[in-house]
C-alpha positions in Angstrom: 114.4 91.2 60.7 115.0 90.6 64.6 112.4 88.9 66.5 111.3 92.1 68.2 110.7 93.6 64.9 109.0 90.5 63.9 106.7 90.5 66.7 106.0 94.3 66.2 104.9 93.6 62.7 102.6 90.8 63.8 101.0 93.3 66.3 100.7 96.4 64.1 98.9 94.2 61.5 96.7 93.3 64.3 97.2 89.4 63.4 97.0 86.9 66.4 99.9 85.6 68.4 99.8 82.6 70.6 102.0 81.4 73.6 103.4 77.9 73.5 104.6 75.7 76.1 107.4 73.2 75.8 104.8 70.6 74.8 103.9 72.9 71.9 100.7 73.6 73.6 98.7 76.8 74.0 99.1 78.7 77.4 98.0 81.7 78.7 101.2 81.7 81.3 104.0 83.8 80.3 106.2 82.0 82.6 105.1 78.5 81.3 105.7 79.5 77.7 108.9 79.3 75.9 107.6 80.0 72.4 105.4 82.7 71.0 103.7 81.6 67.5 103.0 84.3 65.1 99.5 83.7 63.8 97.7 80.4 64.3 98.6 76.9 64.1 96.8 76.6 60.8 98.4 79.8 59.5 101.7 79.6 61.0 104.2 82.7 60.4 107.0 81.7 62.5 107.9 81.1 66.1 110.2 83.2 68.4 112.0 82.2 71.3 110.9 84.0 74.5 114.3 83.7 76.3 116.1 85.5 73.4 117.4 88.8 74.1 116.3 91.9 72.2 117.7 95.1 71.2 115.3 96.9 73.6 117.4 97.9 76.7 116.7 98.9 80.2 119.6 100.2 82.2 122.0 99.3 79.4 121.1 95.5 79.5 119.0 94.0 76.6 115.9 92.3 77.8 114.5 89.0 76.6 111.4 88.6 74.3 109.5 87.3 77.4 109.7 90.7 79.3 108.7 92.8 76.4 105.5 90.5 75.7 104.8 90.6 79.3 104.9 94.4 78.8 102.4 94.4 76.0 100.0 92.2 77.8 99.9 94.8 80.4 99.5 97.6 78.1 96.0 98.4 79.3 96.8 97.6 83.0 97.4 100.1 85.5 101.2 101.1 86.7 100.4 99.3 90.0 98.7 96.1 88.6 101.8 95.9 86.0 104.5 96.3 88.9 102.6 93.9 91.2 102.5 91.2 88.3 106.2 91.7 87.8 107.1 91.2 91.2 104.7 88.0 91.6 106.3 86.4 88.5 109.8 87.8 89.2 109.9 89.5 86.0 112.1 92.7 85.1 110.0 95.7 85.8 110.2 98.2 83.0 109.9 101.7 84.2 106.8 103.9 83.3 108.5 106.0 80.5 110.1 103.0 79.2 107.1 100.9 79.2 104.9 103.7 77.2 107.5 104.2 74.8 107.8 100.4 74.1 103.9 99.9 73.8 103.8 103.0 71.6 106.5 101.6 69.2 105.0 98.0 69.3 101.5 99.2 68.4 102.9 101.0 65.5 101.8 104.4 66.9 105.5 105.6 66.6 108.3 104.5 64.3 111.2 104.8 66.4 112.2 104.0 70.1 115.1 105.6 71.8 115.5 102.4 74.0 116.2 100.2 71.0 119.7 99.7 70.0 119.8 98.4 66.6 122.3 98.2 63.7 121.0 101.2 62.0 122.0 103.3 64.9 125.3 101.8 65.0 125.7 102.4 61.4 124.5 105.8 61.8 127.0 106.5 64.3 129.8 104.9 62.2 129.0 107.2 59.4 128.7 110.2 61.8 132.4 109.3 63.1 133.7 109.2 59.4 132.2 112.5 58.5 133.6 114.2 61.5 137.0 112.7 60.5 136.7 114.0 57.1 135.8 117.6 58.5 138.6 117.7 60.9 140.9 117.1 57.8 139.3 120.2 56.2 139.7 122.4 59.4 143.3 121.3 59.5 144.0 122.5 56.0 141.9 125.7 56.5 143.7 128.5 58.6 140.6 130.7 59.1 138.7 128.0 60.5 141.6 127.1 62.7 141.8 130.9 64.1 138.1 131.0 64.5 138.1 127.6 66.5 140.8 128.9 68.8 138.3 131.5 70.0 135.6 129.0 70.4 133.7 128.4 73.6 132.1 125.3 74.8 128.4 126.2 75.4 126.8 124.5 78.3 123.0 123.6 78.2 120.8 122.7 81.5 121.3 118.9 80.8 125.2 119.0 80.7 125.0 121.6 83.7 123.1 119.0 85.9 124.9 116.0 85.0 128.4 117.1 85.5 131.3 115.7 84.0 130.8 112.0 85.0 128.0 109.8 83.6 125.5 108.9 86.5 122.9 106.1 86.1 119.8 107.4 87.8 117.7 104.2 86.9 117.4 103.3 90.5 115.8 106.7 91.5 113.3 106.1 88.5 112.3 102.7 89.9 112.0 104.1 93.5 110.1 107.2 92.4 107.6 104.9 90.4 107.1 102.5 93.5 106.4 105.7 95.5 103.9 107.2 92.9 102.1 103.9 92.4 101.7 103.6 96.2 100.4 107.5 96.4 98.0 106.9 93.4 96.5 103.7 95.1 96.0 105.6 98.1 94.5 108.6 96.7 92.2 106.1 94.8 91.0 104.5 97.9 90.2 107.8 99.4 88.2 108.9 96.3 86.1 105.5 96.5 85.4 106.2 100.3 84.2 109.7 99.3 81.9 108.4 96.6 80.4 106.2 99.2 79.4 108.9 101.4 82.4 108.1 104.0 84.5 111.0 105.5 88.2 110.4 104.6 90.6 111.0 107.5 94.1 112.3 106.9 96.7 110.0 107.7 100.4 109.5 106.7 101.7 106.7 105.3 104.1 106.1 108.3 101.2 105.8 110.6 99.1 103.5 108.4 102.3 101.3 107.6 102.7 101.3 111.6 99.5 99.4 111.9 100.5 96.5 110.2 103.0 93.7 110.9 106.8 94.9 110.5 108.8 92.6 108.2 112.4 91.2 108.5 114.2 90.0 105.6 116.7 87.0 105.8 118.8 85.2 103.1 117.6 82.3 101.3 121.3 81.0 100.9 121.8 77.5 102.1 124.8 78.7 104.1 122.9 81.2 106.0 123.3 81.3 109.8 119.4 82.0 109.8 116.8 80.1 107.7 113.1 79.9 108.1 113.4 76.9 109.9 115.5 77.9 112.8 114.7 81.8 112.9 111.5 81.5 114.9 113.1 79.5 117.7 116.1 82.0 118.0 114.0 85.3 118.1 111.4 83.8 120.4 113.2 81.4 122.6 116.7 83.0 122.6 118.2 79.6 121.4 120.3 79.0 118.4 120.1 75.9 116.6 122.1 75.2 113.5 119.7 74.8 110.2 121.5 71.4 109.6 120.2 70.1 112.8 116.5 71.0 111.9 114.2 69.7 109.0 114.0 72.2 106.4 111.3 74.2 106.0 108.9 74.2 102.8 107.6 77.7 103.3 109.5 81.0 102.6 107.6 82.8 105.3 107.2 82.6 109.1 106.0 84.9 111.9 107.7 85.7 115.2 105.6 87.3 118.0 107.8 89.3 120.7 106.8 91.3 123.7 108.9 94.7 123.9 108.9 97.0 126.9 108.0 100.1 124.9 104.7 98.8 123.6 101.5 97.5 125.2 100.9 94.6 123.3 103.1 91.8 121.6 104.1 92.6 118.2 103.9 90.2 115.4 106.8 90.1 112.8 106.7 88.7 109.5 109.8 86.8 108.5 110.6 86.1 104.8 113.7 84.9 102.8 112.7 86.4 99.6 110.6 89.5 98.3 108.3 87.4 95.6 105.3 88.1 97.9 106.0 91.9 97.7 102.8 92.6 95.6 102.5 96.0 97.2 104.9 99.0 97.4 103.9 99.4 101.0 105.4 96.0 101.9 109.0 97.8 101.6 107.6 100.5 104.0 107.3 97.6 106.7 110.6 96.1 106.4 112.6 97.0 109.8 115.5 94.7 109.5 117.5 93.0 106.6 119.8 90.0 107.8 122.5 89.9 105.3 125.1 86.7 104.9 127.6 89.4 102.9 126.6 88.2 99.4 125.5 91.2 97.2 123.2 88.9 95.1 120.8 88.6 98.1 119.6 92.1 97.1 119.0 91.5 93.3 115.3 91.6 93.5 115.0 94.2 96.3 113.6 97.9 95.7 117.2 98.9 96.5 119.8 96.6 95.0 122.7 98.6 96.1 123.8 97.8 99.6 125.2 101.4 100.1 121.3 102.5 99.6 119.7 99.7 101.1 121.2 100.0 104.5 120.3 103.4 104.5 116.7 102.8 104.0 116.4 99.5 106.2 118.4 98.7 109.2 121.0 96.1 108.4 122.5 93.0 110.5 125.4 90.9 109.8 125.5 87.8 112.2 128.5 85.6 112.3 130.4 83.0 114.4 133.1 84.1 116.9 136.4 83.5 115.0 135.2 84.0 111.6 136.6 86.6 109.4 134.1 89.6 108.5 134.5 90.4 104.6 135.9 94.1 104.2 133.1 94.8 102.0 130.5 94.1 105.0 132.7 96.3 107.1 131.9 99.0 104.6 128.1 98.6 104.7 126.2 100.3 107.2 125.1 97.2 109.1 125.1 96.0 112.7 127.7 93.3 113.1 126.6 90.8 115.9 128.7 87.9 117.0 127.3 84.4 117.9 129.4 81.9 119.9 129.6 78.5 118.3 129.2 76.5 121.6 128.1 78.5 124.3 124.4 78.9 124.0 123.8 80.7 127.2 125.3 83.8 125.3 122.3 83.8 123.0 120.3 85.5 125.4 122.8 88.6 125.5 122.8 88.6 121.7 119.1 88.7 121.5 118.8 91.3 124.3 120.9 93.6 122.2 119.0 92.7 119.0 115.7 93.3 120.5 116.7 96.6 121.9 117.6 98.0 118.5 114.6 97.1 116.9 112.5 98.5 119.5 114.4 101.9 118.9 113.5 101.2 115.3 109.9 100.7 115.5 109.4 103.5 118.1 111.1 105.9 115.3 108.8 104.5 112.8 105.6 105.3 114.8 104.9 101.8 116.2 102.6 101.8 119.2 
């Protein structure tokens, strides 16, 4: 019996499970724990490693027991609360349909899960393959069947017609739709609460509501990045580039930059972040107006859009590099603005910043900022 099946057996019987940390002490924190105890310490039914991969698959990849148990902990949570906790803890977010399927199977309400790839399925596939081989031998020996099959036409159902001849993974669309759906549900919930209090809800678009909040610029957390939290503020506000190695490292992942732009009456404050761990609400992604990339695709692993070709259709991208450096070929294929910095002539920083802020100003105006 696999670890996933052992966990399910414990949950179906409604017997206790306990999270244990490295010191074998009880804990409620899924990140601090490394084992799950089946039963109690007095009645120990075994321990399971939370980092062990299970047969439950998301987008073709096996997920660890930790993610499964985290999903179970949120069986009664809303989609918004579950998604927010996944982002805070940096754990895999199981889509709504997969999450419902997993919870139903773990609770015993259903006996099978279509997202579990176990040995029984593999065995069944092998048996089917053998049977099909035996059938093929029989067909080859029967001339009447051969003549009938020669006139056979392949029938298309709506699924095969829509999918086409090439298998396509639409997992990223499912996650994007889920984020938008959660955001919409939270907005409508707030409107209903306002109505219950006797208030009058005013129609407003997401675009206008987001435009009232500080826009966000994402930078890379790579140590080799031209811009870090320690030097980005001085560059964007004072038009002066200082290499990160010449500055003390910042203990924070976030800083702010305030800039007065010609099109807007008041200075605009930008939130600069080097990761998305603080993105606890879907609306944060609507506020991202620019992404600074170092050219490494791993930077986008925890982004809402991890594919660069999709990301830079949603957000304006910038690739800053020093004059004389070679721009990677894959970056040239991305929809990003390539901005050249001089290694020594700092007076040219003003010209670079003028170009950058002009493009950001147009981006903000297009998003409805005032």
